[in-house]
OpenMM code with the backbone's topology and positions (N, CA, C; nanometers):
from openmm import Vec3, app, unit

residues = "UNK UNK UNK UNK UNK UNK UNK UNK UNK UNK UNK UNK UNK UNK UNK UNK UNK UNK UNK UNK UNK UNK UNK UNK UNK UNK UNK UNK UNK UNK UNK UNK UNK UNK UNK UNK UNK UNK UNK UNK UNK UNK UNK UNK UNK UNK UNK UNK UNK UNK UNK UNK UNK UNK UNK UNK UNK UNK UNK UNK UNK UNK UNK UNK UNK UNK UNK UNK UNK UNK UNK UNK UNK UNK UNK UNK UNK UNK UNK UNK UNK UNK UNK UNK UNK UNK UNK UNK UNK UNK UNK UNK UNK UNK".split()
positions = [
    Vec3(1.6564, 2.8973, -0.0201),
    Vec3(1.7950, 2.9247, 0.0027),
    Vec3(1.7947, 3.0330, 0.1114),
    Vec3(1.8695, 3.0128, 0.2175),
    Vec3(1.8826, 3.1189, 0.3198),
    Vec3(1.9607, 3.2368, 0.2677),
    Vec3(1.9228, 3.3669, 0.3037),
    Vec3(2.0025, 3.4792, 0.2648),
    Vec3(2.1409, 3.4714, 0.3366),
    Vec3(2.1621, 3.3891, 0.4507),
    Vec3(2.2843, 3.3789, 0.5066),
    Vec3(2.3790, 3.3048, 0.4310),
    Vec3(2.3255, 3.2212, 0.3419),
    Vec3(2.4078, 3.1515, 0.2457),
    Vec3(2.4569, 3.2489, 0.1323),
    Vec3(2.3922, 3.3483, 0.0925),
    Vec3(2.4251, 3.4356, 0.0032),
    Vec3(2.5311, 3.5294, 0.0615),
    Vec3(2.5045, 3.5682, 0.1962),
    Vec3(2.6024, 3.6510, 0.2587),
    Vec3(2.7487, 3.5750, 0.2669),
    Vec3(2.7329, 3.4533, 0.3160),
    Vec3(2.8563, 3.3745, 0.3228),
    Vec3(2.9323, 3.3634, 0.1802),
    Vec3(2.8526, 3.3395, 0.0959),
    Vec3(2.9170, 3.3266, -0.0522),
    Vec3(3.0005, 3.4738, -0.0787),
    Vec3(2.9189, 3.5879, -0.0616),
    Vec3(2.9705, 3.7210, -0.0825),
    Vec3(3.1026, 3.7285, -0.0069),
    Vec3(3.1100, 3.6976, 0.1104),
    Vec3(3.2293, 3.7181, 0.1815),
    Vec3(3.3483, 3.6099, 0.1337),
    Vec3(3.3108, 3.5051, 0.0855),
    Vec3(3.4014, 3.4130, 0.0370),
    Vec3(3.4697, 3.4954, -0.1076),
    Vec3(3.3800, 3.5282, -0.1870),
    Vec3(3.4272, 3.6141, -0.3122),
    Vec3(3.5025, 3.7180, -0.2721),
    Vec3(3.4624, 3.8083, -0.1762),
    Vec3(3.5316, 3.9319, -0.1363),
    Vec3(3.6748, 3.9008, -0.0882),
    Vec3(3.6817, 3.7846, -0.0258),
    Vec3(3.8155, 3.7580, 0.0443),
    Vec3(3.9124, 3.6812, -0.0537),
    Vec3(3.8462, 3.6527, -0.1802),
    Vec3(3.9354, 3.5735, -0.2710),
    Vec3(3.9400, 3.4333, -0.2530),
    Vec3(3.8559, 3.3676, -0.1644),
    Vec3(3.8467, 3.2374, -0.1399),
    Vec3(3.7855, 3.1469, -0.2454),
    Vec3(3.6944, 3.2070, -0.3156),
    Vec3(3.6445, 3.1594, -0.4397),
    Vec3(3.6303, 3.2680, -0.5527),
    Vec3(3.6184, 3.2259, -0.6760),
    Vec3(3.6207, 3.3080, -0.7735),
    Vec3(3.4937, 3.2939, -0.8645),
    Vec3(3.4210, 3.4066, -0.8792),
    Vec3(3.3077, 3.3981, -0.9782),
    Vec3(3.3414, 3.4786, -1.0980),
    Vec3(3.3151, 3.4345, -1.2125),
    Vec3(3.3510, 3.5180, -1.3358),
    Vec3(3.2475, 3.6221, -1.3833),
    Vec3(3.1419, 3.6474, -1.2850),
    Vec3(3.0472, 3.7441, -1.3367),
    Vec3(3.0185, 3.8203, -1.1889),
    Vec3(2.9251, 3.9247, -1.2056),
    Vec3(2.8854, 3.9974, -1.0881),
    Vec3(2.8085, 3.8926, -0.9891),
    Vec3(2.8401, 3.9034, -0.8639),
    Vec3(2.7716, 3.8033, -0.7716),
    Vec3(2.6266, 3.8020, -0.7908),
    Vec3(2.5566, 3.9152, -0.8076),
    Vec3(2.4239, 3.9402, -0.8145),
    Vec3(2.3683, 3.8576, -0.9318),
    Vec3(2.4466, 3.8685, -1.0401),
    Vec3(2.3931, 3.8072, -1.1580),
    Vec3(2.4136, 3.6483, -1.1607),
    Vec3(2.5331, 3.6179, -1.1009),
    Vec3(2.5582, 3.4620, -1.0703),
    Vec3(2.4425, 3.4039, -0.9984),
    Vec3(2.4070, 3.4645, -0.8781),
    Vec3(2.3067, 3.4129, -0.7832),
    Vec3(2.1641, 3.4016, -0.8662),
    Vec3(2.1396, 3.5021, -0.9387),
    Vec3(2.0164, 3.5056, -1.0165),
    Vec3(2.0181, 3.3831, -1.1143),
    Vec3(2.1275, 3.3521, -1.1666),
    Vec3(2.1535, 3.2451, -1.2662),
    Vec3(2.1168, 3.1084, -1.1960),
    Vec3(2.1936, 3.0941, -1.0733),
    Vec3(2.1805, 2.9625, -1.0021),
    Vec3(2.0452, 2.9612, -0.9522),
    Vec3(1.9871, 3.0505, -0.8945),
    Vec3(1.8490, 3.0431, -0.8394),
    Vec3(1.7521, 3.0004, -0.9402),
    Vec3(1.7660, 3.0586, -1.0715),
    Vec3(1.6639, 3.0268, -1.1777),
    Vec3(1.7072, 2.8665, -1.2304),
    Vec3(1.8359, 2.8625, -1.2327),
    Vec3(1.8697, 2.7080, -1.3073),
    Vec3(1.8189, 2.5998, -1.2060),
    Vec3(1.8267, 2.6208, -1.0732),
    Vec3(1.7996, 2.5211, -0.9749),
    Vec3(1.6553, 2.5376, -0.9224),
    Vec3(1.5877, 2.6231, -0.9664),
    Vec3(1.4430, 2.6598, -0.9229),
    Vec3(1.4599, 2.6744, -0.7578),
    Vec3(1.5402, 2.7547, -0.7150),
    Vec3(1.5474, 2.7629, -0.5800),
    Vec3(1.4554, 2.8649, -0.5290),
    Vec3(1.4185, 2.8817, -0.4009),
    Vec3(1.3392, 2.9852, -0.3579),
    Vec3(1.3946, 3.0336, -0.2218),
    Vec3(1.3864, 3.1568, -0.1850),
    Vec3(1.4348, 3.2210, -0.0714),
    Vec3(1.3530, 3.1652, 0.0454),
    Vec3(1.4488, 3.1322, 0.1558),
    Vec3(1.3926, 3.0920, 0.2840),
    Vec3(1.4143, 3.2076, 0.3703),
    Vec3(1.3256, 3.3093, 0.3996),
    Vec3(1.3549, 3.4265, 0.4669),
    Vec3(1.4123, 3.4035, 0.6064),
    Vec3(1.5008, 3.4938, 0.6563),
    Vec3(1.5465, 3.4817, 0.7952),
    Vec3(1.4448, 3.5706, 0.8703),
    Vec3(1.3650, 3.4941, 0.9486),
    Vec3(1.2553, 3.5539, 1.0203),
    Vec3(1.2930, 3.5336, 1.2011),
    Vec3(1.1916, 3.5979, 1.2581),
    Vec3(1.2196, 3.5733, 1.4115),
    Vec3(1.1976, 3.4186, 1.4536),
    Vec3(1.1039, 3.3530, 1.3828),
    Vec3(1.0789, 3.2135, 1.3972),
    Vec3(1.1982, 3.1405, 1.3727),
    Vec3(1.2734, 3.1762, 1.2668),
    Vec3(1.3846, 3.0993, 1.2311),
    Vec3(1.5018, 3.1071, 1.3497),
    Vec3(1.5070, 3.2402, 1.3997),
    Vec3(1.6021, 3.2516, 1.5076),
    Vec3(1.5591, 3.1756, 1.6326),
    Vec3(1.4270, 3.1666, 1.6574),
    Vec3(1.4071, 3.0910, 1.7651),
    Vec3(1.4226, 2.9352, 1.7605),
    Vec3(1.4107, 2.9050, 1.6204),
    Vec3(1.4419, 2.7624, 1.5865),
    Vec3(1.5822, 2.7099, 1.6115),
    Vec3(1.6740, 2.8208, 1.6134),
    Vec3(1.8112, 2.8013, 1.6376),
    Vec3(1.8510, 2.7458, 1.7801),
    Vec3(1.7485, 2.7679, 1.8591),
    Vec3(1.7616, 2.7007, 1.9997),
    Vec3(1.7329, 2.5475, 1.9940),
    Vec3(1.6787, 2.5022, 1.9110),
    Vec3(1.6332, 2.3722, 1.8986),
    Vec3(1.7224, 2.2706, 1.8072),
    Vec3(1.8235, 2.3288, 1.7731),
    Vec3(1.9264, 2.2497, 1.6978),
    Vec3(2.0611, 2.2378, 1.7539),
    Vec3(2.1448, 2.1407, 1.7401),
    Vec3(2.2709, 2.1265, 1.7836),
    Vec3(2.3600, 2.1096, 1.6852),
    Vec3(2.4663, 2.1871, 1.6784),
    Vec3(2.5785, 2.1856, 1.5836),
    Vec3(2.7240, 2.2037, 1.6698),
    Vec3(2.8276, 2.1073, 1.6249),
    Vec3(2.9347, 2.0953, 1.7130),
    Vec3(3.0483, 2.2095, 1.6975),
    Vec3(2.9924, 2.3207, 1.6685),
    Vec3(3.0832, 2.4361, 1.6779),
    Vec3(2.9973, 2.5769, 1.6759),
    Vec3(3.0606, 2.6899, 1.6959),
    Vec3(2.9776, 2.8002, 1.7486),
    Vec3(2.9811, 2.9010, 1.6147),
    Vec3(2.9556, 2.8711, 1.5191),
    Vec3(2.9367, 2.9569, 1.3971),
    Vec3(2.8025, 2.9944, 1.3828),
    Vec3(2.7773, 3.1350, 1.4117),
    Vec3(2.6323, 3.1806, 1.4201),
    Vec3(2.5634, 3.1701, 1.2758),
    Vec3(2.6521, 3.1936, 1.1744),
    Vec3(2.5787, 3.1731, 1.0373),
    Vec3(2.5559, 3.0230, 1.0089),
    Vec3(2.6297, 2.9343, 1.0503),
    Vec3(2.5839, 2.7901, 1.0318),
    Vec3(2.4654, 2.7645, 1.1068),
    Vec3(2.4674, 2.8024, 1.2292),
    Vec3(2.3508, 2.7979, 1.3214),
    Vec3(2.2076, 2.8383, 1.2549),
    Vec3(2.2285, 2.9657, 1.1878),
    Vec3(2.1102, 3.0257, 1.1360),
    Vec3(2.0653, 2.9602, 1.0019),
    Vec3(2.1672, 2.9088, 0.9297),
    Vec3(2.1304, 2.8085, 0.8138),
    Vec3(2.0724, 2.6774, 0.8501),
    Vec3(2.1088, 2.6244, 0.9438),
    Vec3(2.0618, 2.4941, 0.9969),
    Vec3(1.9153, 2.5184, 1.0582),
    Vec3(1.9017, 2.6416, 1.1225),
    Vec3(1.7806, 2.6724, 1.1875),
    Vec3(1.6745, 2.6892, 1.0812),
    Vec3(1.7126, 2.7641, 0.9671),
    Vec3(1.6337, 2.7890, 0.8503),
    Vec3(1.5824, 2.6561, 0.7942),
    Vec3(1.6731, 2.5539, 0.7720),
    Vec3(1.6318, 2.4425, 0.7213),
    Vec3(1.5220, 2.3571, 0.8154),
    Vec3(1.5397, 2.3752, 0.9477),
    Vec3(1.4556, 2.3249, 1.0586),
    Vec3(1.3198, 2.3839, 1.0397),
    Vec3(1.3253, 2.5212, 1.0472),
    Vec3(1.1884, 2.5919, 1.0527),
    Vec3(1.1101, 2.5626, 0.9350),
    Vec3(1.1676, 2.5763, 0.8109),
    Vec3(1.0936, 2.5538, 0.6813),
    Vec3(1.0663, 2.3944, 0.6458),
    Vec3(1.1264, 2.3073, 0.7405),
    Vec3(1.1166, 2.1716, 0.7007),
    Vec3(1.1842, 2.1288, 0.5791),
    Vec3(1.3190, 2.1818, 0.5579),
    Vec3(1.3954, 2.1644, 0.4397),
    Vec3(1.5102, 2.0686, 0.4825),
    Vec3(1.5768, 2.0305, 0.3808),
    Vec3(1.6853, 1.9373, 0.3957),
    Vec3(1.8020, 2.0205, 0.3623),
    Vec3(1.8985, 2.0272, 0.4506),
    Vec3(2.0273, 2.1269, 0.4259),
    Vec3(2.1405, 2.0508, 0.3575),
    Vec3(2.1648, 2.0826, 0.2289),
    Vec3(2.2582, 2.0189, 0.1454),
    Vec3(2.4000, 2.0874, 0.1719),
    Vec3(2.4814, 2.0081, 0.2227),
    Vec3(2.6142, 2.0644, 0.2626),
    Vec3(2.7306, 1.9665, 0.2482),
    Vec3(2.8448, 2.0023, 0.2329),
    Vec3(2.9708, 1.9220, 0.2439),
    Vec3(3.0261, 1.9405, 0.3783),
    Vec3(2.9846, 2.0357, 0.4617),
    Vec3(3.0454, 2.0611, 0.5866),
    Vec3(3.0285, 1.9517, 0.6802),
    Vec3(3.1135, 1.8934, 0.7211),
    Vec3(3.1234, 1.7864, 0.8018),
    Vec3(3.0524, 1.8043, 0.9566),
    Vec3(3.0880, 1.9258, 0.9996),
    Vec3(3.0314, 1.9748, 1.1078),
    Vec3(2.8695, 1.9815, 1.1276),
    Vec3(2.8275, 2.0471, 1.0015),
    Vec3(2.6972, 2.0566, 0.9810),
    Vec3(2.6238, 1.9132, 0.9779),
    Vec3(2.6990, 1.8316, 0.8910),
    Vec3(2.6338, 1.6978, 0.8728),
    Vec3(2.6246, 1.6224, 1.0071),
    Vec3(2.7052, 1.6490, 1.1082),
    Vec3(2.7025, 1.5939, 1.2379),
    Vec3(2.6062, 1.6574, 1.3443),
    Vec3(2.5432, 1.7651, 1.2965),
    Vec3(2.4610, 1.8296, 1.3771),
    Vec3(2.3095, 1.7471, 1.3992),
    Vec3(2.2258, 1.8018, 1.4873),
    Vec3(2.1100, 1.7415, 1.5010),
    Vec3(1.9903, 1.8418, 1.5221),
    Vec3(1.8690, 1.7920, 1.4936),
    Vec3(1.7580, 1.8784, 1.4919),
    Vec3(1.6985, 1.9358, 1.3688),
    Vec3(1.7767, 1.9090, 1.2604),
    Vec3(1.7520, 1.9284, 1.1215),
    Vec3(1.7885, 1.8208, 1.0243),
    Vec3(1.7403, 1.8280, 0.9099),
    Vec3(1.7767, 1.7335, 0.8097),
    Vec3(1.8811, 1.7640, 0.7132),
    Vec3(1.9705, 1.6721, 0.6863),
    Vec3(2.0952, 1.7072, 0.6070),
    Vec3(2.1001, 1.6121, 0.4944),
    Vec3(2.1698, 1.6515, 0.3823),
    Vec3(2.2161, 1.5596, 0.2750),
    Vec3(2.3539, 1.6148, 0.2195),
    Vec3(2.4409, 1.5112, 0.2529),
    Vec3(2.5856, 1.5232, 0.2037),
    Vec3(2.5987, 1.5627, 0.0560),
    Vec3(2.6741, 1.6769, 0.0343),
    Vec3(2.7028, 1.7230, -0.0966),
    Vec3(2.8156, 1.6691, -0.1642),
] * unit.nanometer
topology = app.Topology()
chain = topology.addChain("A")
for resn in residues:
    res = topology.addResidue(resn, chain)
    for name in ("N", "CA", "C"):
        topology.addAtom(name, app.Element.getBySymbol(name[0]), res)
């Protein structure tokens, strides 16, 4: 899981777009444990991988999330049609 996804979730909670009934840190810890997720660190190599992908919009957070999937050889699970229509990384529709 990319730290950028954590950051985006935090922004959605802070802006009231989604509601979580516990502290965000505790909620993430539960999700990470329940789904056996691992952190996919944001590194310089991930940033360089962002040059090798195509997404049909200019959202830097989405670009870094997709680049993380590419660099680590992961499949990006998303419901975002814009990311599903990207190239240079693997996706799975959620």
